[in-house]
N, C-alpha and C positions, 0 to 999 in steps of 0.2 A: 318896751320896761315896765319891770312888775311894782307894783304901789306898796308890796312886803319885802321883810325883807326874807321869809325862805326862801329852802328851793322847790320849784312846780312839783306839781305831788303827779307821780307817777305810775299807769296803769300799760298790762298789756296787749287792753285795746278801749279805743275812747266811741261810743257809737253818740253818734250829734242826734237828733230828736229821737223825742216821744210818744212820738203816734203807734200807727200800729204797723210798721218798719218795727220803729225803734224796740218799743215790746216784744216785739219775736225775733228781735238779734237778740235783748238779757233769756228771752230762755230757750234760744238756742245756742247763748255761749256753755250761760251752764250747763246745760244738757252736755253738750260735744267736748270741749275745750273745759272740765270744772276746775282745771288747775290756772287756766289763764283769768287774771284781775281785770273788772268791766270797770264801768262808769257810762252810764246816758245822760249829755248835757243837755240844758234843753232851755231853751230863746223864753217862755213862755211859761205862762205860773200856775200850767197844771198841766195833764197827759189830758193825749186822747190826740194831735192834730188836726186833723180839717174834723174831726168830729165834734172837738174842742169849740173851735177858730167857731165855725156853720153856725147860726143860730138865726136866721129867716124860718118862717118860718113851714113845716112840712121836710127841711131839711131827711134825707133820709140817703139811701144806695143807691144806683142803678142799677147793681149788681144784687144775685140773689145772695145771704150769707151763711148759703153751704160752699159757698169759691171765697166769697169776702168775706170769711174766718177765717178760724186759724187751723191749719189739719190736724194739729194735736190737741185742740178745743173743742170740739165741735158745740156748735150750734142745738139752741136747747126750746128756743124761743118758734111761736105757731107762725107769726107773720117772717113768712123767705127775702119779704121787701121792706129793709129795717128799716127805719127811723132814725135819725142822728142820737136822741138820750140812749136809747134801747144800743145801738152800739157801740158807747161813751160804758154803757154800764158792764158791756159784754166785755170790753178793755180794763175799764177797772176789774174784776172777776178775775177776767189773768190776771196781771200785774199779784195783784196778792196773790192768789193762789199760788204764783212759783215767786215767790218775796222779789219781784222785781220791783214796786215800785221804792223800799229802801236803796235802790243805783243809780234813784235818777235824781238830777242837783238843775233842779228851776232858775228858774230868773240868769241861767247862764247863755248869754247872745255870744257865740262862737266867731271873732270877727275873719282869723287868719288862720293859717297853718303851715307851716315852716320845715321841710324833709331836709335830715341831716347824714348822708349816705356815711358819713366819719361816726357816725353814733350811731345810725341804723335806730332813729325814733322821728318823731315827729314834735315841736314842740307847737302844741295851739294855745293861742295866744283869744282868752274869750274879755270880756264886760260881766263881771258877776251883781245882782243883786240891785235895789234899787238905784242906788245909786251911778250904776257901773264900773264897778273897781276894773281895772284892769288887774287879770290873771291869766297864769300861766301854768299850761299842765303838758307832760310831755306821755307822748305812745307809744308803742313798737306796729302797731298799726293800726287807723284812721277809717273807720266804716261809716258814711253818708249816708244817714236816715229820712230825713231834713226835708220830705215830700219834691215834690219839679217845682216850685208854687212859690209868687211871693206871697208871703206871711204879711208882710208889712197894710200890701197894698195893691187892688187889682184892676184892673186894666178897665181905663174909657178913654174912648176914640175921644177925640178934642174936636167936639160938633163946633158948629157959628154958632153964637147967644148964649152959649150955654151955663153965662149969669143971668139970660135973661128971664130966663124963670122965677116967678117969681110963687111956686108951691116948695115939694119941700124931693130933695135927690137922695138918693138913698142909693147905694150898690149896697148887696148882702153879703160880700166878704168880713163890712162892716155894720150890718141890723142895728140899729136902733129894740133899744130890748120894749121901748117906750114908747115905739111907733104906734100912731092912732089911725089907725085908717077906715072906721068903723066908715060903713055910709061914704062911700068915697069912692072918685073916681080914678081908676091908680093904671097910668099905663108904666103895662113891665118891658123894656128894649133886652131883646135877645130873642130866639127860640132854638135855647140845650138842653140842658137837662134841670141847668133853677131856673130859668123859666116857666119852666114847662110843671116842675116841683111848687113854683109859684101864685100859680094863674090857679088852683081848686082849693091852693091852703092856705085864702086867703079868702076866696070864698064859704070855705066850710071851716068860719072859727064861729067863731061862739058874737064873735059881731064885725059877720061876715065889710066886706069894700061891695060897696053899691052894684062897681062892676068895672073886668080889669081887663083891661087892654091886652092884649103883646105885639108888638110890634114889629117882625120878622124881614133883613134885610132878603134872607132868602129863605125857601123852606125845610123844615130835616125831616130825619127817614121815622118816624115812633109807632110801636108795634103796643100795644097789650097786650096786657100779664094781670093774672091772679098775684094780686098783696100775700096771699097765706097759698105754699104747695101740698096738697092735696091727700098726693102721692106719701108725698119725705110724710110728712102731720100721720096718715096709715103706719105705714114702714117703721116707723119711733115705734108705735105699739105695740109692734111683733116684737121687734130686732132690740141689741146693744144697742145703749146710746153710738158710742164709739164702731160696731161695725155696722150701725145706718147710716150716718152721719159722710163714712168712708163711701157706703155705696149713689145714697143721693149725690155728692160730691162729684163723681164720676159722672154718676150720669147726667148733672147739669154740665162739667167738661166738654163731657162729649156731643152734646148735641147744640153747646156752642162754637164745636168750634168747627162741624158739620155743619152750620147755619153760617160758619164763615169760610167755608172752603164755597158754598154752597155760593158762595157771593163773587165770592171772586173767579166763580168759572162760571156761573150762568146768573151774570148780574139783572139781564132784562129780567129774569125768570122771578128772581128773589125780587125785584123791584114789582111787577108785576103782582106778587100775593101781597106785599107787604103794602099795594096804594090799593087794591078790594079791601083791600080789613080793615083802612083807614072809612075807605067808603059805606063798610056796612054799620064803622063806628055812627057814623056821620049821619049820611039817608042817601038820598042818588040826587035831592039837585045842594050837595054844599057843596060848592069851590074843589076841589080838590085838585085842581089841576095847578091853580095859581098857591094857593098856598101849600100842602100837605107832595107837595108833587117836589125833589130838590134834583139840580143840575149835576150831580153826579150820582154814581154811583154806589151803591147800598154796602158798605163796609170801609168806604173811601173817609169813612168820618163814624164815631160812633151812635150806637142807632139810641135814643133820643125813650125810654122804658115809659111803658101810665100807667105802671096799680091798678088796676082792677074799671081799668077807664074813663079814672078822672076827671080827666083837663078833657076826654074826647064830652064825656058828660056835664063840664059845664060850660063847654062851648053848644051842645046840644039844645041848653035849660035860656039860652043867650043873656044867662050871668057875665058872658067870656065867648067875647070876641077875636078875631084875629085878621089885623090888620097885614098884610108884604104888599111897600114901599123902601123910601130912602131916604129918610133927614134928611129936608131944605135943612135948618135950623133950630135952634127952640128960638120961642116967643113967652111972653110973662101969660099967659094961657095953657102954652103943652108946646107943639111941637105944629112947624110945618115943611111938610114933604115936597118932596123935589113931584112928584103929582100934581101939588097942590091943593088939597085932602087936607085939612085942618084936623087936629088929634086933642081935644080939652085935656086936662088933669090935671088934679090936685094934689098927687103925689106918683114922680117918675120913680121906675127900679131899672138902672142899667145894670143887667144880668151879660154883659159883653163876653164875660172872660175874661184866663188869672193872664198874672202877666209867670209866666216862665225862665226857671234860671235854670244853673248846674246847679248841687249839690249844695244848698243854700246857700247862695252868692257869694260867697268866703275869699276873702283871698289866696291863692295856694303859689308855693312858693320848692321846686326842689332844687333844693343845691346853691340858693341864691338867686334862682332862674324862674319868674316867672309864671305862673302856668297858664294856659289857655285851653279849654277844652272844648273851645271849637278848632284849634290846631289838629287836636289829638283822634285817632282813634278806639275807639273803646272793642277789648276784647272781652268778648261772653259776658258781651254788656252791660259790666260790671268795675269792667278795671278800664283804665285807661293808660296808653301807650308812653314810656317811656313818666309812668308814673308811681311810683314801689309805695306797699304797703297800703296801698286805697281802695277802696271796694263803694261804688254805690248803689244804694234801694231802690229800683223804676218797675213799678209792674208796668202790667200790658197795659196796651190801647186796646187791645179787642177781647178785651176777658177782666173777671175780674185783677184788681192791681196785691194782691196777697198770696198769687197763685207764684206768682214770677216772687215776691219780696222773700215768700217761703225755703223756695229752691235756693235763693240768693243768698242767703244766712245760711241753709247747709251747705254751700258751696265754701263763703268765709272759712267756716271752726274746720271744713276737711282740707282745703288751705291753708291754716293754722296749724292743726296737725299734721299736716307733713311735715311744714315749714320746721319744727318741733322731733319727731322724727330725727329729718336727716340733719338736724344738726346748723340751722340756716335761716338767719338773721333775714334777710333781700329779696322778697319777690318782687320785678316789673315785670309787664310785660314787652315785651322788644318786636317792632316790623321787621322781619327777613331782610335781611341787607341785598340777598339774591334775588327777589323778588318782590312784586310792583303789587301792593296793593290797593286796588280805585275805592277813592272815596266817592260810596255815597249816603246819601239821608241817612240819619238817624234813624232816626221813624217814617214808613213810611203810609203818613196820612194828613188830611190838609183842611183839616181841621185851623179855624185861623189862629189857638195859641200855637200851634207848632210853627206854620210859621210865619209868625211875627217874633219866632226864638231863634231862626235860622241859624242867627247869626253869634249866640248861642249857645249851641247841642253842639255838641263832639260831632266826627264822622262812624260811620258802621265800615266796613272794606264789604266786597264784593263775595266776595269765599270764608269759610274753617272759621277760626274760633275770632274771625275781628268781624263776623254775622250775629247781625241785630236778627236772630229765630225770628221771632216773636209766637213760638208754638210751644205749649205745651208739654207736648208731649213728650219735642224734640229737646229741648229745654233739661227733661227728667234726666235722660241718659244722658247729656253735656255735663249738665252740671251738680247730676245725685249721682253719677255712676260713671260719667268721664273720665280721663286723664287726670292728672295734678301737671305733672313736671313737664305739660308738651311740650313743643318744638319752638312755643313763643313764649312761653314761658324761663326767664332770668332766674334761678338763683344762684345769692353771692351772700357772704359773711363782711362783716366788715374791715376785715384783716384784709380783705379784697381790697379789696377798693380804696384804702389803702398802698396797696402795692402799685395797683393802676396806675394810681397820681403817683408815686415815686417815678416808676416808668417812664410817663407824658413827660413828669418836669424832663428826670436826662434827657430823651432826647427831644426836647426842646432847646433845652440846654446844649446839645449837640449840634444841632443844627445853626 
């Protein structure tokens, strides 16, 4: 129930989330659907999503900004691997330039959404402001740009003796801005991008840690890359910004696609190349086999990017160390490992990953029936079987997030324009009745945060529009130029829905 007397405010499109996906959605809606009204509902007090939430030392992208940046807004900074504040500034520039800030409603926590086929609209329930005031909005199309993880809390395993540790325990998702680690023994648990970023950053600050140890259960593939792209910076001196940006973007897209393809087709060769590069970084006496040789093949999980070899330099200098072992329990002064070794620490950082969730974790109903996304199969990796006028933005696992987000934004606009042109109100992906679509894991990735969330994620199909391609060039053909009115998308009007219900009622009565 609403706490106010006024009717829900209505928009053609409601976008949930004002991060990189939501700001991009605002641009494309204004450009491609100028007659559509829209609002962006953001739970937090500021825009930026991930790049505003995470404040730990060294926070940066693990993708180059020529592909993480928007297709329509050239990245003009010198560094190709950008820090969080620079990315946030880029998003601010974009939102300011295109008037998107005015569309964002902050402190709007979307709790649930209910679809009515009879009215051809969504009713969106929100808690607004400091007092979580109940509020409702309605829209014809609901577009979730809320990311893929729980913003309220990260993932922390249930370790033995966690409460026994007398030092400070910090999760990177909730980094205290006044954390004093100067001269202290810091233990970072984890081996992903966050851990690899934190280790050198805590050592290169004005008040560096005394020593940082990275404790991992198993190694991750790492690759060093210059933080600046010399070729890109030279090219931008002789070509207009937009032209240079497009060329660099495509060069990086194709290079990444080539490397990913080689990793899948010839994993042993790529594995040797990556490990040889680590040996060259750390020298012949370092135990690369134990600490940097994963049990899986390259690109079964994301590669860890090491800009300008900063992580390797910290290890070589003896300021940082890597331990590969399992935790037995926390102690008063640190950790007891299963090997019997003890690690002392003043501060423990649990860089143990994210808690994945679909569609911002909101409750969704269609005509009174609760939707469990795990039971659905995704259409073009952005809509869900039997869920009308509803899409999500979910980036690539094997490339930059924004490459896919841009394409999804364009497709949503194409779909909306097709519905307006054909004067239809409801677009629903429907599984074929005369064919079986096999359920397969939505993303072919072995990372822990995907495995932990298997019961939350939808499935993909084994063919056609039900397959999650995870391939930028194929997605361009499918999303930017592919047919909108295909065999899987059902278009209807609310009058047809009413007439179908009447026929069903008559048939039941006759029985």
